[in-house]
N, C-alpha and C positions, 0 to 999 in steps of 0.2 A: 598486533602480533597474532597471527592466526594459530589455531590448535592444529597440530599435526596428526593427531589421533582421535577423531570425533567418536570413535566406537567406545571409548573407555568410560563413558557415562551412559547408563542404560536408563531410558526415560520410560516411566510408568505413567501413562496418561490418566489412569484412573486415581493416581495419588497426587497429581499436581494441584497445587493450591494457587488460585487466582486472587491477588490482593484486590481490595476494593478499588484502589486507584486503576489497577489493570483492567478491571471489569468495566469501569467508567470509560477509560480510554478506548477499550474495544468496542463499546456501544457508540461512542462519539465519533469514532473514526471508521465506523462501518466495517469492522473486520469480523469475519465470520469465525465460528468455532473450528470449522474445517481448515481455514487458512492458518489459524493459531496451531492446530495439531500438526499440520503439514510442515510448518516452519520448524517445530521442535523435532519432528521425525526425520525430514528430509533436508532441512536447511544447512547452510554453512555456519559453523560455530566458531566464535572467537572471543578472546577476552576483551572486555570493554571497560577500561578503567574510568572512562567519563561518567560512568553511572555507579562508581564505587569499587573498591578492591573486591576481587572475588566474583565479579559479575560475569555472565556470559551473555553474549548477543548472538541469536539465531536469526539468520536472513534466509527468506525464501521468497523469490519473486520480488514484489515490492512491500513485503511485510518483515517487520523486524520485532523480535521478542527479546525482552531482557529478563534474565532469571538469576537466581541466587547461585552460589558456587555449586550446589548439588543439582541444579536444574530442576528442582522440585517446587520452588516457589516462583511464579511469574510475577514480576515487579511492574512492568509496563509493556504496552504494545503500541507500535505506531506504523505508519506507512512511509516508506522511503519516497524521496522525490520521484515523480513520475519518469519513466525512461524517456529520453528524447527520441522522438521518431522523426525521420527525414521525410518530409512531404514535398514532392515536386511541385513547383509553382505551375499554375494553369495559365495558358496564354489566353487572354480576353480579347476576343475579336470585336470589331465594330458592330456586327450583328448582335452579339451578346449585350453590349452596351445599350444598343437601341431597344432590345427586348426589355432590358432592366428598367429603362427610362419609361417605357409604356406600362410596365407593371406598376411602378411608382405612381404614375398618373391615374391609373385605375384605382389605386388605393386612396388617393386623395379625393376621388369622386364618391362622396358619401351616398349618392343616389344609387349606386350598384351594390351597396351592402345589404345583406338580407337580415 
């Protein structure tokens, strides 16, 4: 269930407490402080009962931040599944296959290695 009025909680970035768990997850998952702050300031906020009653989930880009009811304590942070990107398949020609075979043959010839 989404929150219809995200402005009703004011976030003081200087007063936010990052739990030990959240700090470890931030480092482990290579999430920057900028990404964390951006999620809190600009992200979509919704209730998230899977992390316990009274928790908020802020989502910004591929970053999710779970906070307490007052959004003053960060409980955990994680990256969402990477967005799916449609990449058009390339047509591989006979010439490309031949060049690939030649490159493989050169790699197998150790006398050409420097």
